[in-house]
N, C-alpha and C positions, 0 to 999 in steps of 0.2 A: 504493500500500500504506500509506503513512504517513497519507494522508487517511482511509483506511478505519479505521486504528487509533485516530486521535485523535477520531473522531466517536462519542462515547459515546451521545448521543441516538439516533442511527441504529441503533446496536447494540442498544439497549434495545427499539426498535421491532421489529427483526429477531427478537430472542429472544422477544418477546411474541407476535408473529404465529405464529412457528414452534411455540411451545408450545401455543397455543390450537388451531391446526389439527391438530397431531400428537396431542394428548390426545383431541380429539373423535373422531379416527379409531380409536384403539387402546384407549380406556378399557375396553370390555367385556373385552378380553383381560387387562388389568391387574387387573380385579376377579376374574377366574377365577384369576389367579396368586396373589392374596392368600388366596383361599378354599382353594386347593389346598395352599399352604404351611402353613396353620393346621390342616389335618386331621391327626389323630393316627392311629397304626397301630391297626387294628381298629375304627375309628369313622368310616370314610370315607363321606362323603355323595356325593362325586363321583368318578368313575372317571378322568376326564381333562378336558382343556380343552373339548372339544365337549360332553361330558356335562354339565359345569358350566354352560355357556351355555344349553343346552336346558332343564335343570331350573330355572335362574334365570328364564327367560322363562315357563315353565309356572307357577311358583309366585308370581312377583313381577311378571309382565308385562314388556313390552319395555323399559320405562324402568328396570326393576329392574337391568338391566345397567349402568346409569349412576349407581348409588348412589355418592355421594361425588364425583361429577364436578364439582359446583358449586364445592366448595372447591378442587379441583385446578385448574379453569379460572381461578379467582380468583387463586391464588398461583403458578401456573406461569409467568405473565408475568415477575414479578420473579425467580423462581427460575432460569429459563432465561437471562434477560438477565444476571443476575449471573454465572452459570457461564461463558457464552460471552464476555462482556465482560471478566471478570476474567482469563480465560486469555489473551486478546489483550493485555491491559494488562501482565501479567507477562512474556509473550513479548517485548513491545516493550522492556521495561526490562532484560531479560536479553540481548538482542541487542546486538552491538557494531557501530556504523557500518552498520547495515542488513544485516549479514551473517547467513547462516542459523544457526540454533541447532543445537547438538549434541543428540543424543537425550536425554542426561542433563538438559540445561537444559529441553527440552520436557517432560520428566517433572516437573521442579521447578515449572514454570509450571502444569501440570495439577494437581499436588498443592495448590498455593496456591489455584487456582480451586475445587477441591473443598472446601477448608476454608471458603471464603467462602460457598458456596451453602447449607451446612447451617443457616445462620441462618434461611432460609426453608423449606428442605426438611423439617427435623425436625417443626415444628408442622403443616405441610401433610400429611405422611405420617401423623402421629399422628391427625389428625381423619379423614382419608380411610379409614384402615384400620378404624376403628370402624364407619363407615357401610357399607363393603364387606362386612365379616364378619358383620353382623347377620343377613343372610339365611341364611348357613350355620348359625348357631346355631339359628335358628328351624326350619330344615329338619332339623337333627339331632334336635331335640326331638320331631319328628313320626315318627321312625323307631321302629317297634315294638321294645321291649326296651331302648331307651336312655332313661333318665330324665334330666330336666334336673337339673343339679347345684344350681341355685338360688343359686349364689354367683358373685361376681366376684373379680377380683384384689383383694387387700387395699387397694391404693391407689386402687381405683375404685368403692368402695361407693356413692359419691355418684351414680353413674350407674345404679343398680339400677332406678329407675323407667323409665328409657329403654330398658333392654335386657331386662328380665324379660318373657318371653312364655310363655304356656302351650303345652302340647303341641299343641293344635289351633288356636291362634291365630297369625295372621301377625305378623311383626316389626312393631313400631310405627314409624310415621314419625317420625324424629328428624332434627334438623338439626345441621350443623357448628357453628353459632352457639350452640345449646343446650349441646352438649358442651363447647365452648371456655369458655363462661360458667361451667359447673359445675366444670370442672377448675381454672379460675382462682380460683374462690371457695374450693374445698377445698384446693388445693395451691399456689396462686400460679403464677407464670410457669414454674416448674420442671415443673408438671403437663403443660404443652404440649411440654416438651423431654425427656420420658421417652424413653429410647432414643437420646439424643444420641450417646453413645459408639459404639453400633452403627451409627448413621447415618454417623458419621465413618469408621468401619471399612469401610463399603461405598462411600461416595462419593469418598473420597480415592483409594483404589486404582483405582476406576473411572476417575477423571479421569487418573490417572497412565498407565493403559493406553490410554484412549480418545484423548486429544488427540495424543500423539506418533504413534500408529498412523494416525489420520485424516490428520494432516499429511503423513505419508510416502506413504500411499496416494493422497491427493489430488494430490500432486506428480507422481505417475506419469501424470496426465492432461494434463500440459503437454508440448507439443512443443518449446517453447523457454522461456527465463526470462521473456520478455515476453508469452507467451501467457496468455490467460484460461482457466481450467479450465472445460470445459463443465458446464452445470448438472447433466446426468445423471450425470456422473462424480463430482461432489460428493455427489449423492444416494447412489450406490452406495458410495462411500467411507465416508459417514456410516453407512449400514446395516451394512456389514461391520465397521467399527471398533466401532460401538455394540453389535452382537450379541456380538462377541468379548469385549468388556469386561464386558457384562452376565452372560454365563455364567461368566466368570472370578471374579466377586465374588458369585455367587449364594448361596454358603454364608453370607456376611455378611448378605445380604438376608433369608434365612430367619430368622436370629437376630434381626434388627431387627424383622421382622414379628411374631414371637412375643413379643418384649419390649413392643412397642407395642400389642398386643391386650389391652385392659383387661378385656373380658368373656370369660369362659371357659365352654366347654361341659361336658358330662358327663365327669367323671374327667380333665379336662385340667389339667395341672400349671401352677403359677405359677413365675416365675423371679425371683431376687434380683438378677441382673446378667448380663453377657455370659458370663463363665466358667461360672456356674451353668447358664445356658441351653445352652451348648455341651455341657457334661458330661451333662445330662439327656437331650438329644436323642441324643447318641452312645450312651448306655446303654440307652435305651428304644426307640429307633427305628432305630439304626444309621447308618452314614455316608451311605447313600443318601438319608436325609431332608434332607441339606444341598443336594441337587440338586432338591428339590421346586420345581416352578414354573419351572425353568430354561428350558424351551422357551417357556413363556408370556412370560417376561421378555425373552428374545431377540426374540420376535415384537413385543413392545411397544417395546423400545428401538431396534430397527433402523429402522423407519420414522420414529419420533419424531426421532431424531438425523439421519436422512437428510433429512427435511423441514427440520429446523433449519438444517442446513448449506447447503441450497439457498437458503433465504431469506437466509442470512447472506452467502453468497459472490456471489449475483447482485445483492445490494444493494437489497433492497426498501425498507429504512429510508432509505437514501441517496436513493433515487428519490422517496419521499414527501416528504422534506425539501428536495428540489430540489438536492441536492449532486452527483448524477451521473445519467446516463441509465440506464434499465432495460435490461439485456442478459442474454440467455440464452446467447449464444455470441458468439465473435469474428466481426465482419463480414468 
């Protein structure tokens, strides 16, 4: 256990591989989640997850489901590596003489890990959401009776040439690099960190729930203290803990998505901050709006963290670095 905890390069490899594999598998569902969360009452383009994916393929082609995947795949390696490695680092320093942690200390370690990851998560989500939501805006403009508002959020006017599409024209191909460059030019580094507060509100509670829950569920797979947890048990534990934490913090994810969406559709309101966003959503759409995309998010997070924990606990990184043999189960 101590070897596993002090091997930071191995942990970075584990987090990176897990993130890339997981994102590749579930990204279309994540795209549907973003589009469903950004829909306003009375202006729905998509009815549900399946309807969103079908319409996306019809209007944008198969690879339309992977809009924004490039930036996610690029940044998910450091993001997942920081999250998982930071949790182990803080767990190691909070433990005494190798003894097990109390649930409270596990929550503290998770909280610290969540605070560390937002350095990468916020700009990654910021860029990804613009790319994911562009297709929804274009589809909304093609619906009879809905006129394009022709405006963006006040802070995003610089992106108008990238996002403005006519009612009959498809969304223009834009890149994360282009968006990042224009945001940096117009607003500086804070442009990429719009929604930082909401991201912290989502990721810190997520980690507080996820890591202790996973650790305790995973512990149930051991027959004795010296046993290695079977890889399938780590996968199941990661899926259950991930989906539980994802649904628990979904209201924060809705707020974060709305705040980070720079381009607005017809009659879609803008927000000045977290409290303003919560107030307007509650007033105009009701409490149920905070659960938009909850099912999609659970479907995204469950396999993503299940795969991550399998990579982590069977020691793919340690095997690659020659530090330990590759094991799926105890011999």
